[in-house]
C-alpha positions as CSV (number, residue, x, y, z in Angstrom):
1,M,-21.4,6.0,-32.5
2,T,-23.8,7.4,-34.3
3,K,-27.1,7.7,-33.0
4,N,-29.7,6.4,-35.6
5,L,-32.1,9.5,-36.6
6,S,-35.4,8.8,-35.1
7,I,-38.7,9.6,-34.2
8,W,-37.5,9.5,-30.4
9,N,-34.7,12.0,-31.6
10,S,-37.0,14.7,-32.1
11,L,-39.0,14.2,-28.9
12,R,-36.0,14.9,-27.1
13,P,-35.8,18.7,-27.0
14,Y,-40.0,18.2,-25.8
15,S,-39.2,15.3,-22.9
16,V,-36.8,15.6,-19.2
17,G,-35.5,12.5,-18.0
18,F,-36.3,10.2,-20.9
19,D,-32.6,9.4,-22.5
20,S,-32.1,6.4,-21.3
21,I,-35.3,4.8,-22.6
22,F,-34.2,6.4,-26.0
23,D,-30.8,5.2,-26.0
24,E,-32.7,1.9,-25.3
25,F,-35.1,2.4,-28.6
26,D,-31.6,3.0,-30.5
27,R,-30.4,0.3,-29.1
28,M,-33.3,-1.5,-30.3
29,L,-33.4,-0.3,-33.6
30,E,-29.5,-0.9,-34.5
31,S,-30.0,-4.7,-33.8
32,V,-33.0,-5.3,-36.2
33,D,-31.1,-3.6,-38.7
34,R,-27.8,-5.6,-37.9
35,G,-30.1,-8.6,-38.3
36,H,-29.4,-9.4,-34.2
37,I,-33.0,-9.9,-33.7
38,N,-34.3,-13.5,-35.0
39,A,-37.7,-12.4,-35.8
40,N,-38.8,-16.3,-36.4
41,Y,-38.0,-18.8,-33.8
42,P,-39.3,-19.7,-31.7
43,P,-42.7,-18.6,-31.9
44,Y,-44.0,-16.4,-29.3
45,N,-47.1,-14.4,-28.1
46,I,-47.0,-10.9,-25.8
47,K,-50.7,-10.1,-24.4
48,K,-51.5,-7.3,-22.1
49,I,-54.0,-8.7,-19.6
50,N,-54.9,-5.6,-18.2
51,E,-53.0,-2.2,-17.5
52,N,-50.5,-3.7,-15.3
53,Q,-50.1,-7.4,-16.0
54,Y,-48.2,-9.0,-19.4
55,F,-48.1,-12.7,-20.4
56,I,-44.9,-13.7,-22.8
57,E,-46.0,-17.5,-24.2
58,V,-43.0,-19.0,-26.0
59,A,-43.7,-21.9,-28.2
60,L,-40.8,-24.8,-27.0
61,A,-42.1,-27.7,-28.1
62,G,-39.4,-30.8,-27.7
63,F,-37.9,-28.9,-24.5
64,A,-37.5,-29.8,-21.1
65,K,-37.1,-26.9,-18.4
66,E,-34.2,-28.6,-17.5
67,D,-32.5,-27.1,-21.6
68,I,-34.0,-23.1,-20.8
69,D,-32.4,-20.8,-19.3
70,V,-35.4,-17.1,-18.3
71,E,-32.7,-14.4,-17.6
72,L,-33.6,-10.6,-16.2
73,K,-30.5,-9.0,-16.3
74,D,-31.3,-4.7,-16.4
75,S,-34.3,-4.5,-18.6
76,T,-33.7,-7.4,-20.6
77,L,-35.4,-10.9,-20.3
78,T,-33.6,-13.5,-22.6
79,V,-34.8,-16.8,-23.2
80,K,-32.6,-19.4,-24.6
81,N,-31.5,-23.3,-24.4
82,K,-29.0,-24.4,-23.1
83,L,-28.7,-27.1,-25.1
84,Q,-25.1,-27.2,-27.5
85,E,-25.6,-28.4,-30.6
86,K,-25.0,-32.1,-30.7
87,V,-26.4,-34.3,-33.3
88,I,-28.4,-37.0,-32.7
89,D,-29.8,-40.4,-34.5
90,D,-33.1,-40.0,-35.2
91,K,-33.1,-43.2,-36.5
92,S,-32.0,-45.3,-33.6
93,N,-34.9,-44.0,-32.1
94,G,-37.5,-44.9,-34.4
95,V,-38.2,-41.2,-35.4
96,I,-39.3,-41.4,-39.2
97,H,-39.6,-37.6,-40.0
98,K,-38.5,-34.4,-37.7
99,G,-40.7,-31.8,-37.6
100,I,-40.0,-30.2,-34.2
101,S,-37.3,-28.2,-33.9
102,T,-34.8,-28.3,-31.2
103,R,-32.1,-25.7,-32.5
104,Q,-30.2,-23.6,-30.6
105,F,-32.0,-20.2,-29.9
106,E,-31.8,-17.4,-28.3
107,R,-35.1,-14.5,-27.5
108,V,-34.7,-11.5,-26.3
109,F,-37.2,-9.0,-24.9
110,T,-37.1,-5.1,-23.6
111,I,-38.8,-4.6,-20.7
112,A,-39.6,-1.5,-18.5
113,E,-37.7,-0.9,-15.5
114,D,-41.4,-1.2,-13.2
115,I,-41.8,-4.4,-14.9
116,K,-41.4,-7.4,-12.6
117,V,-41.0,-11.4,-13.7
118,K,-43.5,-13.3,-11.2
119,E,-43.0,-16.5,-12.2
120,A,-42.3,-18.6,-15.7
121,E,-43.3,-22.2,-16.5
122,L,-43.1,-24.6,-19.1
123,K,-46.1,-27.1,-19.6
124,N,-46.9,-28.6,-22.6
125,G,-44.1,-27.3,-24.7
126,L,-45.1,-23.8,-23.7
127,L,-43.5,-21.7,-22.2
128,S,-45.2,-18.9,-20.0
129,I,-44.0,-16.2,-18.5
130,D,-45.9,-14.0,-16.1
131,L,-45.3,-9.9,-15.8
132,E,-46.8,-7.2,-13.7
133,R,-46.2,-3.2,-13.6
134,I,-45.2,-2.5,-10.4
135,I,-46.1,0.9,-9.7
136,P,-43.7,2.5,-6.9
137,E,-45.4,4.4,-4.0
138,E,-43.4,7.9,-5.5
139,K,-44.7,7.6,-9.2
140,K,-48.2,7.1,-8.3
141,P,-50.3,10.3,-8.8
142,R,-50.5,12.2,-5.9
143,L,-51.6,16.3,-5.3
144,I,-49.0,19.2,-4.5
145,K,-49.9,21.8,-2.2
146,V,-49.5,24.7,-3.6
147,S,-48.5,27.7,-1.0
């Protein structure tokens, strides 16, 4: 497979140990190029609270928490619904106009290795996912003794 020609490849000669990050960016760019990322549904926000805390909000009106799967695998956070395509007779439910969609979806976020998912909550049609950067002791700044 040919690598994407990207700015990441031009940075490779000046970095050490970032191969997996560059490969992940190449994979993400390929997904966008092939149209695998649905940019429209469901809508979402990503907030940076501070240097180590992030918050993802996904608008999921019409879904119950039993209908949603939130999965973290490697560096991929996936939000998808469990609902199978089913025909619902809205007229028997008294629905005159259906503007709230309950269609199939899968929203994928790539997160850094040091980001941990603290919790996910569905409240009032908004799925909130709380994320925190956990910096291991060995990655925190320290002085190196010169001998």
